[in-house]
N, C-alpha and C positions, 0 to 999 in steps of 0.2 A: 141882344136881349138884356134887359136890365135885371140885375139880381140884388138881393138884400140879405146876404149872409152876414152874420155877426163876426166880430173879430175873434171871438172864442171858437166859432165854427171853422174859421179859415186857418186856425192853427193845425187842424187835421190836414195832412197832405192830400188825402183822397178828396176831401171836400174842396180844398183850394184848387185842385186840378179840375174838379167838376165845375167850379165857378168860372175858370178860364174858358172851358168848353162852352158853357151856357152863354157866356157873353159874346162868343163868336157867332152864335146863331142869329140870323136876321129874319126869321119867319117866312122865308121866300116860298117854301113848299115844293121846291124842285125835287126833294127827296121822295115825295109821295108818288111821283110818276114811276119810280123804279123800285119801290118797296114791294116785295112779294106778298106780304100779309095784307097790305092795303089793297093790292090788286085782287086778292081773293075775298077779303072780308068787307071792303068798302067803308070801314069805320076809321074816322080821323084819329081816334085813340090807338088804332093799330097801324099807324104810320110813324115814321121817325119824329116828325114834328109834334104829333100828338103825344107820343111817349116822352119827348123832351119836356113838354109842359107838365106831365105827370111827375116826372123825376125831379124837376125843379121845385115844384110845390112840396113834394115829400121831403126833399133834402133841406130846403130852406126852413120849413117849419120844425124839422127834427122830430116829426110825429111818428107814431107807430103806423106802418103802412097798412092801408085798408085793402080788402079783397079785390076791389075794382082795379086799383093801381097795380097790384101784384099780377092780376090776370093779364093785363095788357102788356106788362113788361115780360112776363113769362112767354107770351105769344111772339116775342121778337126772336127771329132766327139768329141774330148776330151775323147775318150774311155780309153786312158792311157795304151793300150796294149803295146805300145812302152816302157813304163817305166818298165813293167814286163820283157821285153825282153832285155833291155839295160844292157850290162855287165859293163858299166862305171858309172851307177847310175845317168844318166842325168835326172834332175827333170823337165821333159817336161811340166808338168801341170802348174807350176809357170811361166815358160817362155811364154807359149801360153796365159795364163791369162793376163800377163802383156802386151803382144802384142795386145791383143784384147782391153784392156783399152786404150792403145796408139792410136789404130785405131779409137775408139769411140771418142776420144778427138780431133784428128787431121784430120780425113777423113770425107768429106761430102758425104754421100750416096745419090743415086737417091731418089727423094721425096717419091716414092712408097715403097722403102725399109725402109726409115725412119718411114713412117707411120705404116708399118706392125710391125716393132720392137717396136715402141711406144705402139701400141695396145697390143701386147703380154705382155709387161712389166707392163701394167696397168690392165690386166685381169687375167693372169695365177696365180700370187701370191696371189690373193684375192678370196677366195672360193665363196663368195656371187656373185661377178661379174662374176666369171667363170661359176657358175650355170646358170646365165641368158644368158651368151654367148652360153653355150651348148644347152639350150632350143632354142635359135634363130637358131643355126646351125642345130638342129634336124628338125626344121620347114623348113629351106631352103635347106636341103639335096636333095630333089627331083629335085632341079634346079641346081645341081652342074655342070652339063654339060655346063651351060651357063657362068660359071666363066672364065674370061679372063686370070687369073693367076693360075698356077698349085698349088701355095702355098695356095691360098684361097680354092681351091678344096680340098686340103689335110686337111684343118681345118674343113670343113664340114664333111669329112669322119671320122674325129676323134671322133665326138660326139657319145656317146653310144646310143643304141636303147632305153635304160631305164636309166633315171637319178635318182639315189637313193635318198630317203628322207634324210633330215638333221638328223645326229645322235647327240643326246644331250650328248653322251659320250665325244664328242669333246669339250664341254664347260669346263671352268676352274673348277676343283673339285678334290677330293681325293677319290680313290677307295681303300677300306680296303683289306688287305691280307686275304686269306682264311687260317685259322689256324695260327700257329706262324709266326711272321714276320721275313723273312730272309733278305730282302733288301728293301730299300726305293728308288724308281726310278722315274724320270720324263719321261713322254712319249711325244715325239715330234709328234704332230698330223698333222703337215705339212700344205699344202695349196691345191694344185691341187688334191691330193688324197682324201681330204675331200669332194670334189665335184664328183669325178669319182667313188670311191668305198669306202663307209663308213664302210663296213664289215671288212676291214683290221685292222683298229684301234680297232673296237669292239672285234675282235678275239684276238688281241694282249693284250688287257686289261683282257679278260677272262683267257688267257693263263698265263699271269704274276701273276695275283692275285691267281689263282689256285696253283701256285708254290711258294707262300709265299712272293710275292712282294706287298708292298703298292705302288700304282701307282698314281702319281700326274700329272695332266694336269695344267701346270703353267699359271697363268694369265699374259697376255702380250706376250706370245710366239706365233710365227706364222711361216711364210715362212722362210726358212733357208737362202735365198738369192742366191741360186745356179742358178736359172733361169736367173736373171738379171746379175749375176756375169759372166756367160759364154757368155753374149752378150756384155761384156765390160762396162756395166753400173755400175761402181764402187760405185758411191754415193748411188744409190738405193740399191745395194746388201749389202753394209756395214750398211745402215740404218736398213734393215731387220735383219741382223746378230746381230747388237747392241741391238735390242729389245729382241732377244732371250737371249743374254748374260746377260742382266740386269734381265730378268725374272727368269732365272735359277740360277743366282747368289743370288737372293733374297731367293730362296728355299734352296740353300746351306748354306746361313747365318742363315736361320731359323731352320727348323727341320732337315736339312742336306739331301744330296743325295749320294747314292752309285753308281749311274750310270744315264746317260741320254740315254734313249732307243730310237733308231731310226729304223723304219721299212720300210723306203724308202732309198735304198742304195745310190741313187744320193745325197740325203740330207746328209747322213752320211759322205760321202767323204768330203763335204764342211764343215760340223760342225767340223770334226776332224782337219780341216785346219784353224780354226778360229785363233789360236795362230799366225800363219804366216800372215794371212790377216790383223791382228791388230798390227803387230810389229811396235813399235815406237808410238803407240796410247795410250792415257790414259787408254783405256780399255784392254791393252795388257795382264796384269796379270789375269784379270777375264776371258778374251778370252782363254788364255792358260789353265786355270783351267777347263773351260767348255769343251774344246777340249779333255783334258785328261780324262774326265768322259764319253765322248760320246762312245756308244757301239751300234753296230748293234744288233737287237733282237736275232739273231742266236748266237752271242757271249755270251749274257746273259744266254740264254737257255742252251748253252753248259756248262756253269759254274754251273747252277742249276741242270741240269739233268732232264729228263722226268719222271714224276711220273705216274705209271699205264698206259703205252701207249698201250692199247689193245682194244680200242673202235672203230677203223676205219677198213674199208675193206682193204685187202692187195692189193691195186692197183699198177699197173705199172706206175711209175711217171717219166717223162722226166724232168730232172732238167736243167733249163736255168740259167747259171751263168751270172748275170748282170755285165757289165764291171765295174761299179762303186764299186761293191762288190769284184770281183776277182782281178781287177787291181788297182782301186783307194784305196781300203782298204786291199788288199791282204788276203781276207777271202775266202778260197776255199773249205775247207773240212767240216766246221761246219754245214752248211745247209744240205749237203748230209748225214752226219753222223746222224744228228737228224732225218731226214726222214727215214733212215734205222732203227734207234732205235724205231721209231714209227710203224714199221711193213710194210713199203712200199718197193717195189722193185724199186730201183733208177737206171735209165739209163741216159747216157749223149750223146748228139749229137756229130757228127764229127765237128772238128774246133770250139770247145766250147769257145775258146779264142776270136773269132771274134764277133763284135757287131751286134745286131739285127737291128740297124739303128734308134732306138728311140732317145737316147741321148738328153734328155731335150726337147729343141725346135727344134732340128735338123730335125726331120721328118716333121715339119711344114715349116722350112726355106729352106731345101734342099730335097724336096720330091722325086726327081728322083733318087738320090744316095741312099737315105733312102729306097726307094722301092726295089732297087736291093739287098741291104743287107737283107731286110726283106724276100725277096723271097728265098735267100740262106739259111737263118736261118730256115724258114718254111720247106724247103726240108730236111734239116738235122734232124730236130725234128721229122718230119713225118716218117723218115727212122727208128726211134727207136720204132715205133708202140706203142705209149703210150696211156694209158687210161686217163691221165691228164698231164698237164704241170705245173710245179711249178717254181716260180721266186720270187725274193726279192725286186722288184722295180716296182712301178706302171706304169712307162713309158714303160718298156719292156712288161708288161702284156697287156697294151692297144695295143701296136704295134703288138705283136704276136697274140693276141686274135682277131684282126681285119682280120686275114687271115687264120684262121683255125676253124674247127668245134670241135676240141678237147678242152675240158674245160681247161681254164687257171686260176690258183688260186695262191694266195700268200702262201709261205711256212708256215707262221704262221696259216693260216686257216686249213691246214692239221694237224699241230701239235696240234692245239686247238681241232679239231675233235678227234684225236687219244687219247687225254687225258681227254675226257669227254664232249667236247663242241659239238655244232650242226654240222651236215654234211654240208659242203659248198653248198650253193644254186646252184652254177655253176655245181655241180656234180649230 
């Protein structure tokens, strides 16, 4: 794709990166075949190719974004299926992230949109605040029909029926390995997950220590920054990321780390991109080192191998591939192989490459489109006749679990059970 940025524009690192990405695009349209929003809406401007044209024009002219451009970029899930499909290697993720930061800086949204996004940015990355918000939503849910905004209704529906008690395993500490130590790893405990489902981190710690890992929950580590990053709030997202980089760098400089283990794939995609996020920043070197150590829990367990995986019932498990895992990190086989090694029968739904509609805050900000994608995903999962559904991302688990009676569990919960841990309560 031909571009016409000025020399002054290209002095900005983000614009220069956008220029590189735009020039890689050859307009082939392969991305339209695998874009979930294009599948649902059928509008070229709601496909990656269409959005690329909109972003190119907006960034080249340096103009104030118009409502039409913002609408179509807001409708992007950032599922990154287009990156898996693209034969030219267009790094759509960096392009759309830059466009969103540009919109956040130059476009004044209607007051109710600004208020909603401000509220989400102040609540979701903070587990304590999020717990209070979930409690409030649980109380208000019977009155959701009175909500004037579908997005507020979606927020009330998001609240789980039971809010789990705080897990002290999420506090800064060190968990010793069972038997000889094979690895020393930091566990990213996250933010929203600590309020929505504390058992995921608990199961991860049991699984890793059982397989010879010393597990560190680093002091000062918290939200990865993804939630605010995808809303274009660059200052807030970088502040969250910087806190993690400093916390984990202190551990690396101290007793050392072999890996930084992440069990929420949306977070993993972001942490693995810290090097690019902090390019040109004083933290660039530390950010790149942290990004290089980041591993999804399935990657670590694939390296370690499952010990004595004979304790679980041989259930039929439908594996839901989170977009951030299969497209963002290109991890496709490890979770399925581990589940099979654990004695489960693993089945996959049709169109497994398509998003479930969760996508961070997308199901809260775009509830209508999210609902259509959710219905499609539920239909394809139900067609596999599973006894349980496994996923590697809390957002997907909440989205799918809200529409099915089939138990939805994290992959690590099943692996923990298979290797001697407790049976997941959901089962």
